[in-house]
Short mmCIF file of the C-alpha atoms (twelve columns), coordinates in Angstrom:
data_MODEL
# 
_entry.id   MODEL 
# 
loop_
_atom_site.group_PDB 
_atom_site.id 
_atom_site.type_symbol 
_atom_site.label_atom_id 
_atom_site.label_alt_id 
_atom_site.label_comp_id 
_atom_site.label_asym_id 
_atom_site.label_seq_id 
_atom_site.Cartn_x 
_atom_site.Cartn_y 
_atom_site.Cartn_z 
_atom_site.pdbx_PDB_model_num 
ATOM 1   C CA . MET A 1   -6.328  -3.070  -20.295 1 
ATOM 2   C CA . PHE A 2   -5.538  -4.512  -16.846 1 
ATOM 3   C CA . ASN A 3   -4.470  -8.149  -16.784 1 
ATOM 4   C CA . PRO A 4   -4.768  -9.441  -13.172 1 
ATOM 5   C CA . THR A 5   -1.691  -11.003 -11.609 1 
ATOM 6   C CA . LEU A 6   -2.100  -14.127 -9.490  1 
ATOM 7   C CA . LEU A 7   -1.279  -12.930 -5.976  1 
ATOM 8   C CA . ASN A 8   0.036   -14.556 -2.820  1 
ATOM 9   C CA . LEU A 9   -3.385  -13.953 -1.231  1 
ATOM 10  C CA . PRO A 10  -6.600  -15.982 -1.353  1 
ATOM 11  C CA . PRO A 11  -8.869  -15.321 -4.328  1 
ATOM 12  C CA . TYR A 12  -12.110 -13.466 -3.719  1 
ATOM 13  C CA . PRO A 13  -15.270 -13.176 -5.854  1 
ATOM 14  C CA . PHE A 14  -14.870 -9.528  -6.786  1 
ATOM 15  C CA . LYS A 15  -17.437 -7.682  -8.853  1 
ATOM 16  C CA . ILE A 16  -15.506 -6.760  -11.986 1 
ATOM 17  C CA . THR A 17  -17.138 -4.695  -14.720 1 
ATOM 18  C CA . ARG A 18  -16.037 -3.061  -17.921 1 
ATOM 19  C CA . LYS A 19  -17.160 0.149   -19.532 1 
ATOM 20  C CA . ASP A 20  -15.681 0.801   -22.947 1 
ATOM 21  C CA . ASP A 21  -12.008 -0.163  -22.512 1 
ATOM 22  C CA . VAL A 22  -11.841 0.512   -18.767 1 
ATOM 23  C CA . VAL A 23  -12.093 -2.259  -16.175 1 
ATOM 24  C CA . PHE A 24  -13.578 -1.506  -12.735 1 
ATOM 25  C CA . ILE A 25  -13.629 -3.334  -9.417  1 
ATOM 26  C CA . PHE A 26  -16.326 -2.766  -6.820  1 
ATOM 27  C CA . ASP A 27  -14.923 -1.619  -3.476  1 
ATOM 28  C CA . GLU A 28  -17.218 -3.037  -0.790  1 
ATOM 29  C CA . LEU A 29  -15.988 -0.633  1.890   1 
ATOM 30  C CA . ARG A 30  -16.381 2.572   -0.114  1 
ATOM 31  C CA . LYS A 31  -19.419 1.214   -1.964  1 
ATOM 32  C CA . LYS A 32  -18.238 2.339   -5.387  1 
ATOM 33  C CA . HIS A 33  -16.590 1.112   -8.551  1 
ATOM 34  C CA . LEU A 34  -12.910 1.964   -8.933  1 
ATOM 35  C CA . VAL A 35  -10.635 1.748   -11.941 1 
ATOM 36  C CA . LEU A 36  -8.862  -1.588  -11.648 1 
ATOM 37  C CA . THR A 37  -5.159  -0.808  -11.544 1 
ATOM 38  C CA . PRO A 38  -2.496  -3.276  -10.413 1 
ATOM 39  C CA . GLU A 39  -2.227  -1.457  -7.055  1 
ATOM 40  C CA . GLU A 40  -6.011  -1.500  -6.584  1 
ATOM 41  C CA . TRP A 41  -5.996  -5.244  -7.340  1 
ATOM 42  C CA . VAL A 42  -3.526  -5.746  -4.474  1 
ATOM 43  C CA . ARG A 43  -5.381  -3.366  -2.125  1 
ATOM 44  C CA . GLN A 44  -8.747  -5.071  -2.645  1 
ATOM 45  C CA . HIS A 45  -7.266  -8.538  -2.108  1 
ATOM 46  C CA . PHE A 46  -5.430  -7.465  1.031   1 
ATOM 47  C CA . ILE A 47  -8.530  -5.814  2.492   1 
ATOM 48  C CA . GLN A 48  -10.607 -8.927  1.859   1 
ATOM 49  C CA . ASP A 49  -7.910  -11.068 3.473   1 
ATOM 50  C CA . LEU A 50  -7.894  -8.804  6.547   1 
ATOM 51  C CA . ILE A 51  -11.655 -9.183  6.871   1 
ATOM 52  C CA . ALA A 52  -12.032 -12.879 6.010   1 
ATOM 53  C CA . SER A 53  -8.845  -14.426 7.406   1 
ATOM 54  C CA . LYS A 54  -7.822  -12.074 10.205  1 
ATOM 55  C CA . LYS A 55  -11.306 -10.969 11.337  1 
ATOM 56  C CA . PHE A 56  -10.675 -7.244  10.992  1 
ATOM 57  C CA . PRO A 57  -13.940 -5.285  11.392  1 
ATOM 58  C CA . LYS A 58  -14.903 -3.541  8.154   1 
ATOM 59  C CA . SER A 59  -15.996 -0.456  10.060  1 
ATOM 60  C CA . LEU A 60  -12.472 0.081   11.445  1 
ATOM 61  C CA . ILE A 61  -10.707 0.044   8.068   1 
ATOM 62  C CA . GLN A 62  -10.097 3.372   6.321   1 
ATOM 63  C CA . ILE A 63  -8.938  3.462   2.707   1 
ATOM 64  C CA . GLU A 64  -6.810  6.258   1.246   1 
ATOM 65  C CA . GLY A 65  -6.730  8.458   4.310   1 
ATOM 66  C CA . GLY A 66  -5.079  11.820  3.873   1 
ATOM 67  C CA . LEU A 67  -2.125  13.184  5.781   1 
ATOM 68  C CA . VAL A 68  0.185   16.170  5.568   1 
ATOM 69  C CA . LEU A 69  3.903   15.373  5.482   1 
ATOM 70  C CA . ASN A 70  6.476   18.164  5.120   1 
ATOM 71  C CA . GLN A 71  3.666   20.527  4.104   1 
ATOM 72  C CA . LEU A 72  2.656   18.181  1.261   1 
ATOM 73  C CA . GLN A 73  -0.692  16.418  1.022   1 
ATOM 74  C CA . LYS A 74  -0.180  12.621  0.892   1 
ATOM 75  C CA . ARG A 75  -2.434  9.602   1.318   1 
ATOM 76  C CA . SER A 76  -1.949  6.305   3.053   1 
ATOM 77  C CA . ASP A 77  -3.456  3.253   1.355   1 
ATOM 78  C CA . ILE A 78  -5.095  1.591   4.363   1 
ATOM 79  C CA . LEU A 79  -5.377  2.537   8.030   1 
ATOM 80  C CA . VAL A 80  -6.839  0.195   10.619  1 
ATOM 81  C CA . TYR A 81  -8.204  1.535   13.910  1 
ATOM 82  C CA . ASN A 82  -9.191  -0.013  17.215  1 
ATOM 83  C CA . ASN A 83  -12.554 0.604   18.903  1 
ATOM 84  C CA . ALA A 84  -11.130 3.615   20.738  1 
ATOM 85  C CA . GLY A 85  -10.242 5.309   17.438  1 
ATOM 86  C CA . GLU A 86  -6.490  4.747   17.799  1 
ATOM 87  C CA . LYS A 87  -4.497  3.873   14.703  1 
ATOM 88  C CA . LEU A 88  -3.340  0.261   14.895  1 
ATOM 89  C CA . MET A 89  -1.949  -0.387  11.444  1 
ATOM 90  C CA . LEU A 90  -0.671  1.484   8.429   1 
ATOM 91  C CA . ILE A 91  -0.748  -0.629  5.265   1 
ATOM 92  C CA . GLU A 92  0.939   0.453   2.051   1 
ATOM 93  C CA . CYS A 93  0.043   -1.424  -1.124  1 
ATOM 94  C CA . LYS A 94  2.143   -1.502  -4.265  1 
ATOM 95  C CA . ALA A 95  1.589   -3.050  -7.672  1 
ATOM 96  C CA . PRO A 96  2.945   -6.603  -8.000  1 
ATOM 97  C CA . LYS A 97  5.805   -5.433  -10.221 1 
ATOM 98  C CA . VAL A 98  7.014   -2.980  -7.536  1 
ATOM 99  C CA . LYS A 99  9.570   -4.628  -5.283  1 
ATOM 100 C CA . ILE A 100 9.353   -4.127  -1.533  1 
ATOM 101 C CA . THR A 101 12.630  -2.325  -0.951  1 
ATOM 102 C CA . PRO A 102 14.076  -0.217  1.868   1 
ATOM 103 C CA . SER A 103 12.876  2.917   0.046   1 
ATOM 104 C CA . VAL A 104 9.289   1.591   0.088   1 
ATOM 105 C CA . PHE A 105 9.649   0.901   3.794   1 
ATOM 106 C CA . ASP A 106 11.074  4.418   4.271   1 
ATOM 107 C CA . GLN A 107 7.967   5.887   2.604   1 
ATOM 108 C CA . ALA A 108 5.677   3.974   4.965   1 
ATOM 109 C CA . SER A 109 7.841   4.944   7.947   1 
ATOM 110 C CA . ARG A 110 7.578   8.629   7.000   1 
ATOM 111 C CA . TYR A 111 3.799   8.302   6.816   1 
ATOM 112 C CA . ASN A 112 3.803   6.501   10.140  1 
ATOM 113 C CA . SER A 113 5.776   9.328   11.734  1 
ATOM 114 C CA . ILE A 114 2.481   11.225  11.385  1 
ATOM 115 C CA . HIS A 115 0.038   8.350   12.076  1 
ATOM 116 C CA . GLN A 116 1.953   6.661   14.936  1 
ATOM 117 C CA . ALA A 117 0.326   3.272   14.198  1 
ATOM 118 C CA . LYS A 118 1.566   0.215   16.087  1 
ATOM 119 C CA . TRP A 119 2.107   -1.803  12.900  1 
ATOM 120 C CA . ILE A 120 3.470   -1.052  9.444   1 
ATOM 121 C CA . VAL A 121 2.551   -3.478  6.683   1 
ATOM 122 C CA . LEU A 122 3.875   -3.430  3.132   1 
ATOM 123 C CA . THR A 123 2.514   -5.595  0.353   1 
ATOM 124 C CA . ASN A 124 2.753   -5.929  -3.386  1 
ATOM 125 C CA . GLY A 125 0.418   -8.902  -3.306  1 
ATOM 126 C CA . LEU A 126 3.322   -11.293 -3.754  1 
ATOM 127 C CA . GLN A 127 5.487   -10.311 -0.793  1 
ATOM 128 C CA . HIS A 128 4.196   -9.058  2.558   1 
ATOM 129 C CA . VAL A 129 6.288   -7.340  5.230   1 
ATOM 130 C CA . TYR A 130 4.913   -6.956  8.768   1 
ATOM 131 C CA . ALA A 131 6.642   -4.766  11.353  1 
ATOM 132 C CA . LYS A 132 5.434   -3.997  14.863  1 
ATOM 133 C CA . MET A 133 6.516   -0.604  16.141  1 
ATOM 134 C CA . ASP A 134 7.800   0.041   19.630  1 
ATOM 135 C CA . LEU A 135 6.952   3.732   19.669  1 
ATOM 136 C CA . GLU A 136 8.613   4.321   23.046  1 
ATOM 137 C CA . LYS A 137 11.958  2.836   21.979  1 
ATOM 138 C CA . GLY A 138 11.684  3.995   18.376  1 
ATOM 139 C CA . SER A 139 12.382  0.489   17.110  1 
ATOM 140 C CA . LEU A 140 10.498  -2.214  15.259  1 
ATOM 141 C CA . VAL A 141 10.278  -5.984  15.205  1 
ATOM 142 C CA . PHE A 142 9.504   -7.858  12.005  1 
ATOM 143 C CA . ALA A 143 6.920   -10.633 12.150  1 
ATOM 144 C CA . GLN A 144 6.440   -13.652 9.888   1 
ATOM 145 C CA . GLU A 145 2.700   -13.158 9.715   1 
ATOM 146 C CA . LEU A 146 0.040   -10.731 10.725  1 
ATOM 147 C CA . PRO A 147 -1.904  -11.578 13.900  1 
ATOM 148 C CA . ASP A 148 -5.672  -11.742 13.976  1 
ATOM 149 C CA . TYR A 149 -7.364  -8.463  14.819  1 
ATOM 150 C CA . SER A 150 -8.276  -9.700  18.322  1 
ATOM 151 C CA . ASP A 151 -4.558  -10.291 19.061  1 
ATOM 152 C CA . LEU A 152 -3.423  -6.791  18.148  1 
# 
């Protein structure tokens, strides 16, 4: 059974249910119950923080969007769009026990080679890495915190 880890994100009043020995969390964006895994715990907290703290519009957040990379079907955890439909941010969520390493960043960078989002964010709920892409120069600048949606 899943035992929630205290994260470096504000707590939220999630709807948690149990059926037999399986624990579920209600995803407000997809309007369905999902099996509560450590990664889902992080994803749901991060989404709620984007909405509550950073004023990201719910309607511009896509969860588990598909992409094709090297002829393989992959999925990105969270994509955030602007009002024009352009991809602003690629967010990859890991379980709290998964360290944010260069290989994790490489995975997100490979996904972003397809998405071309302006920001890459990595989180395991304990550590958060924010990088703003300069797509013209092919470089990135790390930030200490994520700006509000209106400042992107």
